[in-house]
N, C-alpha and C positions, 0 to 999 in steps of 0.2 A: 587641497594642498597637503603635501607630505608632512607628517608630524616631525617635530624637532627631535634630533638624535638624543637618545637616552642610553644609560648604561643598562644593558639587558641582564647582566649577572646580578644576583642577589647579594647586596652588601650588608654584612652584619658586623663587621669589624669597625668599631668606633675608636679612633685614635686621637688623642690630644696632640695638638701641634707641638707642645713642649716635650713630648715623648719621642718625637722623630729624631733619629740619629743622622748626623752628617754622613755623606758618602753611602747612602742607602737607597733602597727602592721601596716605594709605597704603592702596592697594587691592590685595587678594589677595597679602598678604605674610605670611611666617612671621617673627614678631618674636622676635628672639633676645636674651636678657639675660645670656648667659654672659660677655661681655667687659666687663661693667660691674662696677667695684669697689664693692661694697656697703658697704665699711668707710670709704669716704671721704665727701665731702659729697654731699648729695642731688642727684640729677639732675633738672633741670626741663625739662618739655616743655609747650609752649603751643600752643593752637589747632591741633591735629592731628586730622584726620578719619580714623579707622580703619574701613575698610569691608571686611568679609569677611576679616579677618586672624586668624592663628592665634597664640594666647597659651597654648596647652595645654601642661600639664606643665612650666611655667616657674616659676622663683623670681623673682617680681616684688617687689623690695625697694628701699626707700630712694629712691623716685622720686616727684616731685611733678608731677601732671598738672593743667593749668589750661585751662579752656575747650576740652576735648577731647571728641570724640564717638566712640562705638563702636557700629557697626551690623553686626548679623549676625556678630559675632565669636565665636570659640571660646576659652573659658577652662577647658576640661575638665581637671580635676586640677591646676590651677594653684594656687600658694601666694602670696597677696598679703599682704605684711608690711611694716609701717612705711612706708606710702605715704600720699600726700594726693591726693584728687581734688576739685578746686575747680571748681564750675560745669560739671561734666562730665555727659554723658548716655550711657545704654546702651539700645540698642534691639534686642530679640530676640536677646540674647547667651546663649550656653550656658554655664552655670556648674555643670555636672554634676561632683560630687565636688571642687569648688573649696573652698579655705579662705581665711579672711581674719582678720587680727589686727593690733592697734595701728595701724589705718588710719582716716583721716578720710574718710568716704564717706557721703553722704546717701542713704538707701534710696529716697527719692522720685526719684532719678536714673534708676531702672530702669523701662523700659516693655516690656511683653510683649503680644503679640496674643492673641486668644481661644484659639488652638491650645494654648498653654501650660497653660491651666487645664482643657482638655478631654483632652489626651493626656499631658502631662508635669507634672501638679501636684506630684508628689513631688519633682521636681528643684528647683522654686522654693520648696517648703516647707523643704527642707534649706538652701537658699541664704539665705533670709530669716531662718532660725534662726541661721545663722552671722553674718549682719549684726547681728542683735539682740545676740548675745553680744559681738561686736566693739564695738558702740556702748556697751554697759554697761561694758565694760572701760576705755574711754577717757572715760567719764562724759559722754556725749552723750545726755541724757535724751530730748530731742525726737526724735533719730534712733532711739533704742531703741523709742519708741512707734510710729513709722512702720513700723519693721521688724516689730514684733509684730503690727500690724494686717494687714500683707501676709502674714505667716506664717499667721495665722488664716484669712485669705481663701483661700489655696491649700490649707490643711489641710481646709477645708470641701469644696472641690472634689476633694480626694483621697478623701473619703468617697463622693463621687458617681461619680468616674471612675477611682479607683485599684484596686488589687488587692482590698482588703477593702472592698467597696462596702456602704454603709449609707445608704439614703435618710433614715432616721429621724435619724441624726446630721447629715446634710446640712441638713435643714430645721430641726433644733434649732439648728445653728450659724447658719443664715440669720436666724432670729428673734433669736438672741442678738446677732448683728452689727447688725441693724436697730434693735432696741430699746435696746441698750446701747452702740452704737458701738464694737464689739470690746472692750468692757470699759473704755473710756476716755471714752465720750460722755455727759458731764453734760447737754448740751443735748438729746441723744436721750432721756435718762431724763426730763427735764422735759416734753418733748413727749408722751411716752407717759403720764406721770402726768396731764397735763391731759386727754388723751383718755379715760383711765379715769374721771376725775372727772365729765366731761361725760356719758360713756356711762351711768354709774350714775345720774346725775341724771335723764337722759331716761327710763331704765327706771322709776325711781320716780315720775316725773311722769306717765308713761303709766298706771301703776297707780293713782295718786291720782285721775286724771281719771275713772276708772270707779267712783269711790266718792263718793257725794253728801255724806258726812260730812267729807270732806277738801277744804279750799280752800287750795291752795298755788300759788304762781307759780314760774316757772323759776328765778328768783334764789334763792328759799328752798330749792329742791331742790338747787341747786349748793352752797349754804351747808351743807345737810345732808350732802352728799357729802364736803365738805372736813372737817367735824366728824367724820364717821365714819372717813374715811381717816386722819386724824391721831390717831384714837382719843381725842380730847378728850372728846366726849360730854357736852355741856352739859345736854341733856335737854329743852330747850324745844320741840324737834321730835323726835318718836319715831315709829317705824313702828307701824301698827295690828297688833293680834294676829291677823294673817292669815298663812297659810302662805307665800305668795309674798313679801310684804314682809319678813317676819322672816327667811326663808331667804336672800333677796338681801342684806339688811343683814349677817347673820352671815357669809355668804360674802365679802362685800366687806371686812369687818373682818379676816378671816384673810388675804385677798389683800393688804390694805394693810400688814400686818405683814411678810409675806414680801417684798413689793416694797420696803418701806422698808429691809430688811436688804440687799437686792441693790443698791439705790441708794447706800447707805452704803459698801458695798464698792467701788463704782465711784469714788466721791469719794475714798476713801482711796487707791485705786490711781492715780488721776489726779493728786492733789495732794500726797500725803504722800511718795511715792516719792522 
């Protein structure tokens, strides 16, 4: 497996976080937090660009970052606690074994290139799981959903590129993500439901066209699909006693019950939480 990305340049500049000026750029620096009194008021830093900086094994506490950017930075083993990150962005930063708690941080602030899902999906799986727990603890429901989606995304690639590879789990996760929007996609569920209804209607319409006794138009077939899918069963349109029509209808009824249970779980997860 390819080793985790590291800063290749030699960093000798050790800079205390209190010495950083707003509206500045910090390039190739080791950011030190030891001289900051975490028991006092929050330290505020605005509009600072951190490029290839080291934050590894630091206690990052009681700091407010506003409009800051972090590019190719190292947060290995760092502990982020009681901080705020407002309108900040993180690009290809390494959060291996980092922890976070009581911190306001939007999970969508993080951007990773394709190498992270190919070589190091386990790192981001752990990080987004930590972000999810942090978001739940501070009652940021929208943030927790974002973190959970990204967790499931990298978990899927962990099945494909991790130590315990399983293509079956990868593709199962792929269809789960696509069909159900990582378990939160009400719109995804609606689209898939419509596709299922139209697909069943087309199959039954094709079968009906081969039978001279049946005269049905596409609208009636869609209607029959909806009635069957919702298990209402008014009875004015019924399948002929032929093996294909009966088996398709019975199979669709079982599918509708299972799919209905799944969609209900998605709605509960999305709205009731």
